Every structure is written in structure tokens, then in C-alpha cells.
LUMDO-588156 format. One record per atom (N, C-alpha, C, CB): residue number from 1; x, y negated, z; chain. Coordinates in nm, 2 decimals, padded with zeros to 4 digits. Glycine has a CB too. Layout:
BEGIN
REC     i       px       py       pz   ch
REC   NUM        X        Y        Z    A
...
end
This chain:
BEGIN
REC     i       px       py       pz   ch
REC     1    12.65   -10.64    09.11    A
REC     1    12.58   -10.54    09.02    A
REC     1    12.44   -10.57    09.01    A
REC     1    12.61   -10.40    09.06    A
REC     2    12.38   -10.58    08.89    A
REC     2    12.24   -10.61    08.87    A
REC     2    12.16   -10.48    08.87    A
REC     2    12.22   -10.69    08.74    A
REC     3    12.05   -10.47    08.96    A
REC     3    11.97   -10.36    08.97    A
REC     3    11.83   -10.40    08.93    A
REC     3    11.97   -10.29    09.11    A
REC     4    11.76   -10.32    08.85    A
REC     4    11.62   -10.34    08.83    A
REC     4    11.55   -10.21    08.81    A
REC     4    11.60   -10.43    08.70    A
REC     5    11.42   -10.21    08.82    A
REC     5    11.34   -10.09    08.81    A
REC     5    11.27   -10.09    08.68    A
REC     5    11.25   -10.07    08.93    A
REC     6    11.28   -09.98    08.60    A
REC     6    11.21   -09.97    08.48    A
REC     6    11.13   -09.83    08.49    A
REC     6    11.30   -09.97    08.35    A
REC     7    11.00   -09.84    08.48    A
REC     7    10.93   -09.71    08.49    A
REC     7    10.86   -09.68    08.36    A
REC     7    10.82   -09.73    08.60    A
REC     8    10.89   -09.56    08.31    A
REC     8    10.84   -09.52    08.18    A
REC     8    10.76   -09.39    08.22    A
REC     8    10.95   -09.49    08.07    A
REC     9    10.63   -09.39    08.18    A
REC     9    10.54   -09.28    08.21    A
REC     9    10.50   -09.22    08.07    A
REC     9    10.42   -09.32    08.29    A
REC    10    10.52   -09.09    08.06    A
REC    10    10.48   -09.02    07.94    A
REC    10    10.43   -08.89    07.97    A
REC    10    10.60   -09.02    07.83    A
REC    11    10.32   -08.85    07.92    A
REC    11    10.26   -08.71    07.95    A
REC    11    10.31   -08.62    07.84    A
REC    11    10.11   -08.71    07.95    A
REC    12    10.37   -08.51    07.88    A
REC    12    10.42   -08.41    07.78    A
REC    12    10.38   -08.27    07.83    A
REC    12    10.58   -08.41    07.77    A
REC    13    10.37   -08.18    07.74    A
REC    13    10.35   -08.04    07.77    A
REC    13    10.48   -07.97    07.80    A
REC    13    10.26   -07.97    07.66    A
REC    14    10.49   -07.90    07.91    A
REC    14    10.61   -07.82    07.94    A
REC    14    10.60   -07.69    07.86    A
REC    14    10.62   -07.79    08.09    A
REC    15    10.69   -07.66    07.77    A
REC    15    10.68   -07.54    07.70    A
REC    15    10.71   -07.41    07.78    A
REC    15    10.78   -07.54    07.58    A
REC    16    10.68   -07.30    07.73    A
REC    16    10.70   -07.17    07.80    A
REC    16    10.84   -07.15    07.84    A
REC    16    10.65   -07.05    07.71    A
REC    17    10.93   -07.20    07.76    A
REC    17    11.08   -07.19    07.79    A
REC    17    11.12   -07.28    07.91    A
REC    17    11.16   -07.22    07.67    A
REC    18    11.04   -07.37    07.95    A
REC    18    11.07   -07.47    08.05    A
REC    18    11.19   -07.56    08.02    A
REC    18    11.09   -07.40    08.18    A
REC    19    11.21   -07.58    07.89    A
REC    19    11.32   -07.66    07.84    A
REC    19    11.27   -07.78    07.77    A
REC    19    11.42   -07.58    07.75    A
REC    20    11.31   -07.90    07.81    A
REC    20    11.27   -08.02    07.74    A
REC    20    11.40   -08.09    07.69    A
REC    20    11.19   -08.11    07.84    A
REC    21    11.38   -08.16    07.58    A
REC    21    11.49   -08.25    07.53    A
REC    21    11.43   -08.39    07.54    A
REC    21    11.53   -08.22    07.38    A
REC    22    11.51   -08.48    07.61    A
REC    22    11.46   -08.61    07.63    A
REC    22    11.54   -08.71    07.55    A
REC    22    11.47   -08.65    07.79    A
REC    23    11.47   -08.78    07.46    A
REC    23    11.53   -08.89    07.39    A
REC    23    11.50   -09.02    07.46    A
REC    23    11.48   -08.89    07.24    A
REC    24    11.61   -09.09    07.50    A
REC    24    11.59   -09.21    07.58    A
REC    24    11.59   -09.33    07.48    A
REC    24    11.71   -09.22    07.68    A
REC    25    11.49   -09.42    07.49    A
REC    25    11.49   -09.54    07.41    A
REC    25    11.61   -09.62    07.44    A
REC    25    11.36   -09.62    07.44    A
REC    26    11.66   -09.69    07.33    A
REC    26    11.78   -09.78    07.34    A
REC    26    11.76   -09.89    07.45    A
REC    26    11.81   -09.84    07.21    A
REC    27    11.64   -09.93    07.47    A
REC    27    11.61   -10.04    07.57    A
REC    27    11.65   -10.00    07.71    A
REC    27    11.46   -10.08    07.56    A
REC    28    11.66   -09.87    07.74    A
REC    28    11.69   -09.82    07.87    A
REC    28    11.84   -09.83    07.89    A
REC    28    11.64   -09.67    07.89    A
REC    29    11.88   -09.90    07.99    A
REC    29    12.03   -09.91    08.02    A
REC    29    12.09   -09.78    08.05    A
REC    29    12.06   -10.01    08.12    A
REC    30    12.22   -09.76    08.02    A
REC    30    12.29   -09.64    08.05    A
REC    30    12.32   -09.63    08.20    A
REC    30    12.42   -09.63    07.97    A
REC    31    12.34   -09.52    08.25    A
REC    31    12.37   -09.50    08.40    A
REC    31    12.28   -09.40    08.46    A
REC    31    12.36   -09.63    08.47    A
REC    32    12.29   -09.38    08.59    A
REC    32    12.21   -09.28    08.66    A
REC    32    12.06   -09.31    08.65    A
REC    32    12.25   -09.27    08.81    A
REC    33    11.98   -09.21    08.64    A
REC    33    11.84   -09.22    08.64    A
REC    33    11.78   -09.11    08.73    A
REC    33    11.78   -09.21    08.50    A
REC    34    11.65   -09.13    08.77    A
REC    34    11.58   -09.03    08.84    A
REC    34    11.46   -08.99    08.76    A
REC    34    11.53   -09.09    08.98    A
REC    35    11.46   -08.86    08.73    A
REC    35    11.34   -08.80    08.65    A
REC    35    11.25   -08.73    08.75    A
REC    35    11.39   -08.70    08.54    A
REC    36    11.12   -08.76    08.74    A
REC    36    11.03   -08.70    08.83    A
REC    36    10.93   -08.62    08.75    A
REC    36    10.96   -08.80    08.92    A
REC    37    10.90   -08.50    08.78    A
REC    37    10.80   -08.42    08.71    A
REC    37    10.68   -08.40    08.80    A
REC    37    10.86   -08.28    08.66    A
REC    38    10.57   -08.45    08.75    A
REC    38    10.44   -08.45    08.83    A
REC    38    10.34   -08.38    08.75    A
REC    38    10.40   -08.59    08.87    A
REC    39    10.28   -08.27    08.80    A
REC    39    10.17   -08.21    08.72    A
REC    39    10.06   -08.31    08.68    A
REC    39    10.11   -08.09    08.80    A
REC    40    10.02   -08.30    08.56    A
REC    40    09.92   -08.39    08.51    A
REC    40    09.78   -08.38    08.58    A
REC    40    09.89   -08.37    08.36    A
REC    41    09.75   -08.26    08.62    A
REC    41    09.63   -08.23    08.70    A
REC    41    09.66   -08.17    08.83    A
REC    41    09.53   -08.15    08.62    A
REC    42    09.67   -08.24    08.94    A
REC    42    09.71   -08.19    09.07    A
REC    42    09.61   -08.09    09.11    A
REC    42    09.72   -08.30    09.17    A
REC    43    09.48   -08.10    09.08    A
REC    43    09.38   -08.01    09.13    A
REC    43    09.40   -07.87    09.07    A
REC    43    09.24   -08.06    09.10    A
REC    44    09.44   -07.86    08.95    A
REC    44    09.47   -07.73    08.89    A
REC    44    09.58   -07.66    08.95    A
REC    44    09.49   -07.75    08.73    A
REC    45    09.69   -07.74    08.99    A
REC    45    09.81   -07.68    09.04    A
REC    45    09.80   -07.65    09.19    A
REC    45    09.92   -07.76    09.01    A
REC    46    09.74   -07.74    09.27    A
REC    46    09.73   -07.72    09.41    A
REC    46    09.64   -07.61    09.45    A
REC    46    09.69   -07.86    09.48    A
REC    47    09.52   -07.61    09.38    A
REC    47    09.42   -07.51    09.42    A
REC    47    09.45   -07.37    09.36    A
REC    47    09.28   -07.56    09.38    A
REC    48    09.57   -07.32    09.38    A
REC    48    09.61   -07.19    09.33    A
REC    48    09.53   -07.08    09.42    A
REC    48    09.76   -07.17    09.33    A
REC    49    09.44   -07.01    09.36    A
REC    49    09.37   -06.91    09.44    A
REC    49    09.45   -06.80    09.50    A
REC    49    09.26   -06.84    09.35    A
REC    50    09.57   -06.78    09.45    A
REC    50    09.66   -06.67    09.51    A
REC    50    09.75   -06.72    09.62    A
REC    50    09.74   -06.61    09.40    A
REC    51    09.73   -06.85    09.65    A
REC    51    09.82   -06.91    09.75    A
REC    51    09.73   -06.95    09.87    A
REC    51    09.90   -07.03    09.70    A
REC    52    09.73   -06.87    09.98    A
REC    52    09.64   -06.91    10.09    A
REC    52    09.68   -07.04    10.16    A
REC    52    09.64   -06.79    10.19    A
REC    53    09.81   -07.07    10.16    A
REC    53    09.85   -07.20    10.22    A
REC    53    09.80   -07.31    10.14    A
REC    53    10.01   -07.20    10.22    A
REC    54    09.81   -07.31    10.01    A
REC    54    09.75   -07.42    09.93    A
REC    54    09.60   -07.43    09.94    A
REC    54    09.79   -07.40    09.78    A
REC    55    09.54   -07.31    09.94    A
REC    55    09.39   -07.31    09.95    A
REC    55    09.34   -07.37    10.08    A
REC    55    09.34   -07.17    09.93    A
REC    56    09.42   -07.35    10.19    A
REC    56    09.39   -07.40    10.32    A
REC    56    09.37   -07.55    10.32    A
REC    56    09.49   -07.36    10.42    A
REC    57    09.44   -07.62    10.24    A
REC    57    09.44   -07.77    10.24    A
REC    57    09.36   -07.83    10.12    A
REC    57    09.58   -07.82    10.23    A
REC    58    09.28   -07.74    10.05    A
REC    58    09.20   -07.79    09.94    A
REC    58    09.06   -07.77    09.96    A
REC    58    09.25   -07.72    09.81    A
REC    59    08.98   -07.85    09.90    A
REC    59    08.83   -07.84    09.90    A
REC    59    08.80   -07.72    09.82    A
REC    59    08.76   -07.97    09.85    A
REC    60    08.73   -07.62    09.87    A
REC    60    08.70   -07.50    09.80    A
REC    60    08.61   -07.52    09.68    A
REC    60    08.63   -07.40    09.90    A
REC    61    08.53   -07.62    09.67    A
REC    61    08.45   -07.65    09.56    A
REC    61    08.52   -07.73    09.45    A
REC    61    08.32   -07.72    09.60    A
REC    62    08.59   -07.83    09.48    A
REC    62    08.65   -07.92    09.38    A
REC    62    08.80   -07.89    09.36    A
REC    62    08.64   -08.06    09.43    A
REC    63    08.87   -07.82    09.45    A
REC    63    09.01   -07.79    09.44    A
REC    63    09.10   -07.91    09.47    A
REC    63    09.04   -07.75    09.30    A
REC    64    09.04   -08.02    09.51    A
REC    64    09.11   -08.14    09.55    A
REC    64    09.18   -08.12    09.69    A
REC    64    09.02   -08.27    09.55    A
REC    65    09.29   -08.18    09.71    A
REC    65    09.36   -08.16    09.84    A
REC    65    09.28   -08.24    09.95    A
REC    65    09.50   -08.21    09.84    A
REC    66    09.27   -08.18    10.07    A
REC    66    09.21   -08.25    10.18    A
REC    66    09.32   -08.27    10.29    A
REC    66    09.09   -08.16    10.24    A
REC    67    09.38   -08.39    10.28    A
REC    67    09.49   -08.41    10.38    A
REC    67    09.43   -08.49    10.50    A
REC    67    09.60   -08.50    10.31    A
REC    68    09.49   -08.47    10.62    A
REC    68    09.45   -08.54    10.73    A
REC    68    09.50   -08.69    10.73    A
REC    68    09.50   -08.47    10.87    A
REC    69    09.45   -08.77    10.81    A
REC    69    09.48   -08.91    10.81    A
REC    69    09.63   -08.94    10.82    A
REC    69    09.40   -08.99    10.92    A
REC    70    09.69   -08.86    10.91    A
REC    70    09.84   -08.89    10.93    A
REC    70    09.92   -08.86    10.80    A
REC    70    09.89   -08.80    11.04    A
REC    71    09.88   -08.75    10.73    A
REC    71    09.95   -08.72    10.60    A
REC    71    09.92   -08.82    10.50    A
REC    71    09.90   -08.58    10.55    A
REC    72    09.79   -08.87    10.49    A
REC    72    09.76   -08.97    10.39    A
REC    72    09.84   -09.10    10.42    A
REC    72    09.61   -09.00    10.39    A
REC    73    09.85   -09.14    10.55    A
REC    73    09.93   -09.26    10.58    A
REC    73    10.07   -09.24    10.55    A
REC    73    09.91   -09.28    10.74    A
REC    74    10.13   -09.12    10.57    A
REC    74    10.27   -09.10    10.53    A
REC    74    10.29   -09.11    10.38    A
REC    74    10.32   -08.96    10.58    A
REC    75    10.20   -09.05    10.30    A
REC    75    10.21   -09.06    10.16    A
REC    75    10.20   -09.21    10.11    A
REC    75    10.09   -08.98    10.09    A
REC    76    10.11   -09.28    10.17    A
REC    76    10.09   -09.42    10.13    A
REC    76    10.22   -09.50    10.17    A
REC    76    09.97   -09.49    10.20    A
REC    77    10.27   -09.48    10.29    A
REC    77    10.40   -09.54    10.33    A
REC    77    10.51   -09.51    10.23    A
REC    77    10.43   -09.51    10.47    A
REC    78    10.52   -09.39    10.19    A
REC    78    10.63   -09.35    10.10    A
REC    78    10.61   -09.42    09.97    A
REC    78    10.63   -09.20    10.08    A
REC    79    10.49   -09.43    09.92    A
REC    79    10.47   -09.50    09.79    A
REC    79    10.50   -09.64    09.80    A
REC    79    10.32   -09.48    09.74    A
REC    80    10.46   -09.70    09.91    A
REC    80    10.49   -09.85    09.94    A
REC    80    10.65   -09.87    09.94    A
REC    80    10.43   -09.90    10.07    A
REC    81    10.72   -09.78    09.99    A
REC    81    10.87   -09.79    09.99    A
REC    81    10.92   -09.77    09.85    A
REC    81    10.93   -09.68    10.09    A
REC    82    10.87   -09.68    09.78    A
REC    82    10.91   -09.66    09.64    A
REC    82    10.89   -09.78    09.55    A
REC    82    10.84   -09.54    09.57    A
REC    83    10.78   -09.85    09.57    A
REC    83    10.75   -09.97    09.49    A
REC    83    10.80   -10.10    09.55    A
REC    83    10.60   -09.98    09.48    A
REC    84    10.88   -10.09    09.66    A
REC    84    10.95   -10.20    09.72    A
REC    84    10.86   -10.29    09.80    A
REC    84    11.01   -10.28    09.61    A
REC    85    10.74   -10.25    09.83    A
REC    85    10.64   -10.33    09.91    A
REC    85    10.68   -10.34    10.05    A
REC    85    10.50   -10.27    09.90    A
REC    86    10.75   -10.24    10.10    A
REC    86    10.80   -10.24    10.24    A
REC    86    10.95   -10.18    10.23    A
REC    86    10.72   -10.16    10.34    A
REC    87    11.04   -10.23    10.32    A
REC    87    11.17   -10.18    10.31    A
REC    87    11.18   -10.03    10.35    A
REC    87    11.27   -10.27    10.39    A
REC    88    11.27   -09.96    10.28    A
REC    88    11.29   -09.82    10.31    A
REC    88    11.39   -09.81    10.43    A
REC    88    11.34   -09.74    10.19    A
REC    89    11.37   -09.71    10.51    A
REC    89    11.47   -09.70    10.62    A
REC    89    11.58   -09.61    10.57    A
REC    89    11.39   -09.63    10.74    A
REC    90    11.70   -09.64    10.62    A
REC    90    11.82   -09.57    10.59    A
REC    90    11.89   -09.52    10.72    A
REC    90    11.92   -09.65    10.50    A
REC    91    11.94   -09.40    10.72    A
REC    91    12.00   -09.35    10.83    A
REC    91    12.14   -09.29    10.80    A
REC    91    11.92   -09.23    10.90    A
REC    92    12.24   -09.31    10.88    A
REC    92    12.37   -09.26    10.86    A
REC    92    12.40   -09.12    10.90    A
REC    92    12.47   -09.35    10.93    A
REC    93    12.30   -09.06    10.97    A
REC    93    12.32   -08.92    11.02    A
REC    93    12.18   -08.87    11.05    A
REC    93    12.42   -08.92    11.14    A
REC    94    12.18   -08.74    11.06    A
REC    94    12.05   -08.67    11.10    A
REC    94    12.02   -08.71    11.25    A
REC    94    12.07   -08.52    11.09    A
REC    95    12.12   -08.73    11.33    A
REC    95    12.09   -08.77    11.47    A
REC    95    12.02   -08.90    11.47    A
REC    95    12.23   -08.78    11.55    A
REC    96    12.06   -09.00    11.39    A
REC    96    11.99   -09.13    11.38    A
REC    96    11.84   -09.11    11.34    A
REC    96    12.06   -09.23    11.29    A
REC    97    11.82   -09.02    11.24    A
REC    97    11.69   -09.00    11.19    A
REC    97    11.60   -08.94    11.30    A
REC    97    11.69   -08.90    11.07    A
REC    98    11.65   -08.84    11.37    A
REC    98    11.58   -08.77    11.48    A
REC    98    11.55   -08.87    11.59    A
REC    98    11.65   -08.65    11.53    A
REC    99    11.65   -08.95    11.63    A
REC    99    11.63   -09.05    11.73    A
REC    99    11.51   -09.14    11.69    A
REC    99    11.76   -09.13    11.76    A
REC   100    11.51   -09.19    11.57    A
REC   100    11.40   -09.27    11.52    A
REC   100    11.27   -09.20    11.53    A
REC   100    11.43   -09.32    11.38    A
REC   101    11.26   -09.07    11.49    A
REC   101    11.14   -09.00    11.50    A
REC   101    11.09   -08.98    11.64    A
REC   101    11.16   -08.86    11.44    A
REC   102    11.18   -08.97    11.74    A
REC   102    11.14   -08.96    11.88    A
REC   102    11.09   -09.09    11.94    A
REC   102    11.26   -08.90    11.96    A
REC   103    11.13   -09.20    11.88    A
REC   103    11.09   -09.33    11.94    A
REC   103    10.96   -09.37    11.90    A
REC   103    11.19   -09.44    11.90    A
end
């Protein structure tokens, strides 16, 4: 089976109804896909003034997230796995995952 990655990025406005209709170009092969919804402006969505947990991790002036070095490293590692720069780890059970975390 032939696998390849096609990434299509398009900015759209989510309507009040939260319903979208997606027309897929014919160039995209049929089969399973992963759709990811990412807010266009993270600072507007993360720095929610009514959420004390969100505000705790954001710069009070800019609204940008302030993550510690360990979190930044984990995010970068996850992105590297998504882009195939480093191999992703796979586990057959939660016990294997926890054992790896403890080591």
C-alpha cells in the first residue's frame, strides 16, 4: 500500500452554527483523512480573561502563551514526529507507555 502525506491549509471562518461543508479537490485521494481545526489567532483564544487557568500560562500584556522549557521541548518533539523528522513511538498497551515514561 502506498502512503503519502498531502497537507492542505486553508483559513476559513467558522459560522455561528459551527457547521462547515468541505468540498475536497479531486487531486486528493479517497480514503481516511485527519482534519485539524486550529484557531487562526492563538493569542485571542488562549488569553481568555474568564479562564484563570488559561490566563496563568499567558503573558498578561501580549496574551501569548508562556510555556516552560519542558513543554516547549515536548511540543517541538511532537511536531518533529508529525513531520516525519524523527520516528514516532508506538505502544501496544498503556502499561508499555507508562513503563517508557518511568524509564
